[in-house]
C-alpha positions as CSV (number, residue, x, y, z in Angstrom):
1,M,36.7,29.5,39.4
2,R,34.9,30.4,36.3
3,F,37.0,28.0,34.2
4,G,36.6,25.1,36.7
5,G,32.7,25.8,36.7
6,Q,32.7,25.6,32.9
7,I,34.5,22.1,33.0
8,C,32.0,20.9,35.6
9,F,29.1,22.2,33.6
10,A,30.6,20.3,30.4
11,I,31.2,17.1,32.3
12,G,27.7,17.2,33.7
13,A,26.1,17.9,30.2
14,L,28.1,14.9,28.9
15,V,26.9,12.7,31.6
16,V,23.3,13.7,30.9
17,L,23.8,13.1,27.1
18,V,25.3,9.7,27.7
19,S,22.6,8.7,30.2
20,S,19.7,9.9,28.0
21,S,21.4,7.9,25.1
22,W,21.6,4.8,27.2
23,L,18.1,5.1,28.4
24,Y,16.8,5.7,24.8
25,W,18.7,2.6,23.5
26,I,17.2,0.5,26.4
27,F,13.7,1.8,25.8
28,K,14.0,1.2,21.9
29,K,15.4,-2.2,22.5
30,R,12.5,-3.0,24.8
31,K,9.9,-1.8,22.3
32,L,11.5,-3.9,19.5
33,I,11.2,-6.9,21.8
34,V,7.6,-6.4,22.5
35,L,6.9,-5.9,18.9
36,K,8.6,-9.2,18.0
37,E,6.8,-11.1,20.9
38,K,3.6,-9.6,19.5
39,F,4.1,-11.4,16.0
40,F,6.7,-14.0,16.7
41,R,6.4,-17.5,15.3
42,R,9.1,-20.1,15.4
43,N,11.0,-20.7,12.2
44,E,10.4,-24.6,12.4
45,E,6.7,-24.0,12.6
46,L,6.9,-22.0,9.2
47,K,9.1,-24.5,7.6
48,R,6.6,-27.3,8.4
49,A,3.7,-25.0,7.0
50,T,5.3,-24.7,3.7
51,N,6.6,-28.3,3.4
52,N,10.2,-27.0,3.8
53,Y,9.5,-24.0,1.3
54,D,8.7,-26.5,-1.5
55,E,8.5,-25.0,-4.9
56,S,4.8,-26.1,-5.4
57,R,3.9,-23.8,-2.5
58,I,5.1,-20.6,-4.1
59,V,2.2,-18.3,-4.9
60,G,4.1,-15.1,-5.9
61,R,7.4,-13.5,-6.1
62,G,8.5,-9.9,-5.5
63,G,11.6,-7.8,-5.4
64,F,12.3,-8.5,-1.7
65,G,10.8,-11.9,-1.3
66,T,9.0,-15.1,-2.3
67,I,5.5,-15.7,-1.0
68,Y,4.6,-19.3,-0.1
69,K,1.2,-20.8,0.8
70,G,1.6,-22.2,4.3
71,I,-0.8,-24.5,6.3
72,L,-0.5,-24.1,9.9
73,P,-2.0,-26.5,12.6
74,E,-5.7,-26.9,12.5
75,N,-5.5,-26.3,8.8
76,K,-5.2,-22.6,9.0
77,I,-4.0,-21.2,5.6
78,V,-1.5,-18.3,5.6
79,A,0.9,-16.6,3.2
80,I,4.5,-16.6,4.2
81,K,7.1,-14.1,2.7
82,K,10.7,-15.3,2.7
83,S,13.5,-12.9,2.0
84,Q,15.5,-13.9,-1.0
85,M,18.9,-13.6,0.6
86,M,20.7,-12.4,3.7
87,D,20.9,-8.7,2.7
88,E,20.9,-5.8,5.1
89,N,18.6,-3.7,2.8
90,Q,16.0,-6.4,2.6
91,I,16.1,-7.2,6.4
92,E,15.4,-3.4,6.8
93,Q,12.5,-3.7,4.3
94,F,11.0,-6.6,6.3
95,I,11.4,-4.8,9.6
96,N,10.0,-1.7,8.2
97,E,6.9,-3.6,7.1
98,V,6.4,-5.0,10.5
99,V,6.6,-1.6,12.1
100,V,4.1,0.0,9.5
101,L,1.5,-2.8,9.5
102,S,1.5,-2.9,13.2
103,Q,0.0,0.6,13.1
104,I,-2.6,-0.2,10.4
105,N,-6.1,-1.4,11.1
106,H,-8.3,-1.2,7.9
107,R,-10.3,-3.8,6.3
108,N,-8.8,-3.4,3.0
109,V,-5.2,-4.0,4.1
110,V,-3.6,-7.3,4.3
111,K,-3.2,-8.4,7.9
112,L,0.2,-9.4,9.4
113,L,-0.3,-12.3,11.6
114,G,3.3,-13.1,12.5
115,C,7.1,-12.7,11.8
116,C,10.3,-14.5,12.5
117,L,13.3,-12.0,12.4
118,E,15.9,-14.2,14.3
119,T,16.5,-16.6,11.4
120,Q,19.1,-16.2,8.8
121,V,16.5,-14.7,6.4
122,P,13.5,-12.9,7.9
123,L,9.8,-14.3,7.4
124,L,6.7,-12.4,7.6
125,V,3.3,-14.3,7.9
126,Y,0.1,-12.7,6.5
127,E,-3.5,-13.6,6.1
128,F,-4.0,-15.6,2.9
129,I,-5.9,-13.7,0.2
130,T,-7.6,-16.4,-1.9
131,N,-8.0,-14.7,-5.4
132,G,-4.3,-13.6,-6.2
133,I,-3.2,-10.4,-7.6
134,L,-5.2,-7.6,-9.4
135,F,-2.6,-7.7,-12.2
136,E,-3.5,-11.2,-13.2
137,H,-7.2,-10.5,-13.3
138,I,-6.7,-7.3,-15.5
139,N,-4.1,-8.9,-17.9
140,N,-5.4,-12.7,-18.0
141,Q,-8.1,-12.7,-20.7
142,S,-9.9,-15.6,-19.1
143,K,-10.0,-13.8,-15.8
144,A,-10.5,-10.2,-17.2
145,S,-13.9,-11.2,-18.7
146,N,-15.1,-12.2,-15.3
147,I,-14.3,-8.8,-13.5
148,S,-17.1,-6.4,-14.3
149,W,-16.9,-2.7,-14.3
150,E,-18.8,-2.6,-11.0
151,N,-16.1,-4.9,-9.7
152,R,-13.2,-2.7,-11.0
153,L,-15.0,0.6,-9.7
154,Q,-15.4,-1.1,-6.2
155,I,-11.7,-2.0,-6.2
156,A,-10.6,1.3,-7.3
157,A,-12.7,3.0,-4.5
158,E,-11.4,0.5,-1.9
159,T,-7.8,1.1,-2.9
160,A,-8.2,4.8,-2.8
161,G,-9.8,4.5,0.6
162,V,-6.7,2.8,2.0
163,L,-4.5,5.5,0.7
164,S,-6.7,8.1,2.0
165,Y,-6.6,6.3,5.3
166,L,-2.8,6.3,5.3
167,H,-2.4,9.8,4.5
168,S,-5.0,11.5,6.4
169,A,-6.4,9.3,9.3
170,A,-3.3,7.6,10.6
171,S,-1.7,9.4,13.7
172,I,1.5,9.7,11.6
173,P,0.8,9.9,7.9
174,I,2.1,7.0,5.9
175,I,3.2,7.0,2.2
176,H,2.9,3.6,0.7
177,R,5.6,4.4,-2.0
178,D,4.9,1.2,-4.2
179,V,1.2,1.2,-5.2
180,K,0.8,-1.1,-8.3
181,S,-1.5,-3.8,-9.4
182,T,0.7,-6.7,-8.4
183,N,0.4,-5.2,-4.6
184,I,-3.3,-5.3,-4.6
185,L,-4.8,-8.7,-3.8
186,L,-8.3,-9.8,-4.3
187,D,-10.5,-12.2,-2.3
188,D,-13.2,-14.4,-3.6
189,N,-15.7,-11.6,-3.8
190,H,-13.2,-9.3,-5.6
191,I,-12.7,-7.2,-2.4
192,A,-9.2,-5.3,-2.5
193,K,-6.5,-5.9,0.0
194,V,-3.5,-3.6,-0.4
195,S,-0.3,-5.3,0.5
196,D,3.6,-4.9,0.5
197,F,4.3,-2.1,2.8
198,G,8.3,-2.6,2.9
199,A,9.0,0.6,1.2
200,S,6.5,2.7,3.0
201,R,7.5,5.8,5.1
202,F,6.2,7.7,8.0
203,V,5.8,11.4,7.4
204,P,6.6,13.8,10.1
205,L,3.5,15.7,11.3
206,D,5.2,19.0,10.5
207,Q,6.3,18.0,7.1
208,N,4.4,17.3,3.9
209,Q,7.2,15.6,1.9
210,L,10.3,13.7,2.4
211,A,13.8,14.0,0.6
212,I,14.4,10.3,0.0
213,V,16.3,8.0,-2.4
214,V,13.9,7.2,-5.3
215,Q,12.6,3.8,-5.0
216,G,9.4,2.3,-6.7
217,T,8.3,0.5,-9.9
218,L,8.8,2.0,-13.3
219,G,5.6,2.7,-15.0
220,Y,4.0,3.8,-11.7
221,L,6.7,6.1,-10.4
222,D,5.6,9.7,-10.0
223,P,7.8,11.8,-12.4
224,E,8.0,14.6,-9.9
225,Y,9.4,12.3,-7.3
226,M,11.7,10.7,-9.7
227,F,13.3,13.8,-10.8
228,T,13.4,15.8,-7.5
229,S,13.6,12.9,-4.8
230,Q,10.9,14.7,-2.8
231,L,8.3,12.1,-1.9
232,T,4.8,13.2,-1.1
233,E,1.5,11.7,-0.8
234,K,0.7,13.0,-4.3
235,S,3.3,10.5,-5.3
236,D,0.9,7.7,-4.2
237,V,-1.9,9.5,-5.9
238,Y,0.0,9.2,-9.2
239,S,0.9,5.6,-8.8
240,F,-2.8,4.7,-7.8
241,V,-4.2,6.3,-11.0
242,V,-1.8,4.2,-13.2
243,V,-3.6,1.2,-11.6
244,L,-7.0,3.0,-12.4
245,G,-5.8,3.3,-15.9
246,E,-5.1,-0.5,-16.0
247,L,-8.6,-1.1,-14.6
248,I,-10.0,1.1,-17.3
249,T,-7.9,-0.1,-20.3
250,G,-6.9,-3.6,-19.4
251,K,-3.3,-2.6,-20.4
252,K,-0.1,-3.0,-18.5
253,A,1.7,0.1,-16.9
254,L,4.7,-0.6,-19.2
255,S,4.6,-2.5,-22.4
256,F,8.0,-2.7,-24.2
257,D,6.6,-4.8,-26.9
258,K,4.2,-1.9,-28.1
259,P,4.8,1.1,-30.4
260,E,6.9,3.8,-28.6
261,E,3.8,6.1,-28.1
262,E,1.9,3.2,-26.4
263,R,4.6,1.9,-24.1
264,C,3.9,4.0,-21.1
265,L,0.3,3.7,-20.1
266,A,0.3,7.0,-18.2
267,M,1.5,8.9,-21.1
268,Y,-0.6,7.1,-23.6
269,F,-3.6,7.7,-21.7
270,I,-3.1,11.3,-21.4
271,S,-2.5,11.5,-25.2
272,C,-5.8,9.7,-25.8
273,M,-7.7,12.0,-23.5
274,N,-6.2,15.1,-25.0
275,N,-7.0,13.8,-28.6
276,D,-10.6,12.8,-27.6
277,C,-10.0,9.2,-28.5
278,L,-10.4,7.5,-25.0
279,N,-12.7,4.9,-26.8
280,Q,-9.7,3.6,-28.5
281,I,-8.0,2.2,-25.4
282,I,-11.0,1.4,-23.1
283,D,-10.9,-2.4,-22.1
284,E,-13.3,-4.1,-24.7
285,H,-15.1,-5.8,-21.7
286,M,-16.1,-2.5,-20.4
287,V,-17.4,-1.3,-23.7
288,I,-19.7,-4.2,-24.1
289,E,-21.2,-3.5,-20.6
290,G,-22.3,-0.1,-21.8
291,N,-20.7,2.1,-19.1
292,I,-19.1,4.8,-21.3
293,E,-20.5,7.7,-19.4
294,E,-19.1,6.5,-16.1
295,L,-15.9,5.5,-17.7
296,K,-15.3,9.1,-19.0
297,E,-16.0,10.4,-15.5
298,V,-13.3,8.1,-14.1
299,A,-11.0,8.9,-17.0
300,N,-11.3,12.7,-16.3
301,L,-10.4,12.1,-12.6
302,A,-7.4,10.0,-13.7
303,K,-6.3,12.8,-16.1
304,R,-6.2,15.3,-13.2
305,C,-4.3,12.9,-11.1
306,L,-1.6,12.3,-13.8
307,R,-0.6,16.0,-13.8
308,V,3.1,16.3,-13.7
309,K,3.1,19.0,-10.8
310,G,2.1,17.1,-7.6
311,K,0.3,20.1,-6.0
312,E,-2.0,20.3,-9.0
313,R,-3.4,16.7,-8.4
314,P,-6.2,16.0,-6.1
315,Y,-5.6,14.4,-2.6
316,T,-6.5,10.8,-2.2
317,K,-9.4,11.7,0.1
318,E,-10.9,13.6,-2.8
319,V,-10.3,10.7,-5.2
320,A,-11.9,8.2,-2.9
321,M,-14.9,10.5,-2.3
322,E,-15.3,10.9,-6.1
323,L,-15.3,7.1,-6.8
324,E,-17.7,6.5,-3.9
325,G,-20.0,9.1,-5.4
326,L,-19.9,7.2,-8.6
327,I,-20.9,3.9,-6.8
328,R,-23.7,5.7,-5.0
329,K,-25.2,7.1,-8.2
330,K,-24.9,3.8,-9.9
331,T,-26.6,1.8,-7.1
332,S,-29.3,4.5,-7.0
333,R,-29.9,4.2,-10.9
334,N,-30.0,0.4,-10.5
335,G,-32.8,0.8,-7.9
336,L,-31.2,-0.7,-5.0
337,N,-32.7,0.4,-1.5
338,Y,-30.8,2.5,1.0
339,S,-29.5,-0.3,3.0
340,E,-28.0,-2.1,0.0
341,I,-26.4,1.3,-1.1
342,E,-24.9,1.6,2.4
343,Y,-23.6,-2.2,2.3
344,L,-21.8,-1.3,-1.1
345,L,-20.4,1.9,0.1
346,D,-19.2,0.4,3.4
347,K,-17.0,-2.0,1.4
348,A,-15.4,0.9,-0.5
349,S,-15.3,3.4,2.4
350,I,-12.2,5.3,3.6
351,G,-13.5,4.4,7.2
352,Y,-11.6,1.7,9.1
353,V,-12.3,-0.7,11.9
354,V,-11.1,0.1,15.4
355,G,-12.1,-2.2,18.2
356,G,-14.8,-3.7,16.1
357,Y,-16.6,-0.4,15.3
358,R,-16.5,1.5,12.2
359,S,-15.1,5.0,12.5
360,N,-14.2,7.8,10.0
361,T,-12.7,10.0,12.7
362,T,-10.9,7.8,15.4
363,T,-7.2,7.8,14.6
364,A,-5.2,4.6,14.5
365,R,-3.0,3.9,17.6
366,V,0.9,4.5,16.7
367,D,3.1,3.3,19.4
368,S,6.3,4.9,20.3
369,M,8.4,2.6,18.3
370,A,7.0,4.0,15.1
371,E,7.8,7.5,16.4
372,D,11.4,6.3,17.4
373,M,12.2,5.3,13.8
374,L,10.5,8.3,12.5
375,L,12.6,10.8,14.8
376,H,15.7,8.9,15.1
377,G,16.9,7.8,11.7
378,G,14.2,5.7,10.2
379,R,14.2,5.9,6.5
């Protein structure tokens, strides 16, 4: 009888397990359908919007897709990312970006407007950001002279604010994993919009790091993550500060045409800081403006963020607060009144918009699909 009872118990447990798995699969399938319906656009509509993906409509290229300028009915301009090929990894990146962006509501993050995941190659539709990528504004000489130190400081504070939001304010923390100047867009007022969340990862609430295959861009990759495969929010800190170094120096993250000691901006920057020769690498446009003391403050912050050990780097919330503090001091010195200071800080704030109201404490809604991906095999 005991043996028979054990068999019955085992069969019962198996039935419960199979039933649970089946219900979970149905639930997850429904959530994916809801997500697709939320953002879905017809493939033909997007084809017409880009004039059949004409070469003249290309506004950017990335590792996982080509960006086209699209014109929807009523002359609404959008950006459409088309996967380069039918590749399982790329499709996964596109779906991951849909899931991540559906959880984010921040004024300095590019907005996802639609998607088409049923076609041979997936398509994503974003708001169109008019002024291109930060990389071009730093490295194109004609554009670099038009982006002031105030602009650069604001862009840095806004980008740090986005990362602080992802790491600290989202219900489930998110690591961007590919912060770089080509993934930061600018509008006509030089307001930053962080983009490209295909490689981003949710971090379980009971963990502060993920063991994961190394992915990112050389020159921006956190050396600790590169050698240990342990991804943490401090990896984003390192990548962000390489961008900050670009803003200060006007140099590329990697320059293979330079002498060996100057090829890697992060290493060259630290060397100059240690040898007290920062003035040799500061962007000449910044020196002309006479902002040496502020530049030194930002450079010292950057140096702390480039420490090899992640635990010795500040958190993005601290970085954002320090940059905001510099903006506050600068606006104060320039004699702006309180409302003007608040306006400038608001643009660089780590706060975000929920239901039309600005909040620093309300957490973003994360639906159960994101949790499903996190808890059941989402990379």
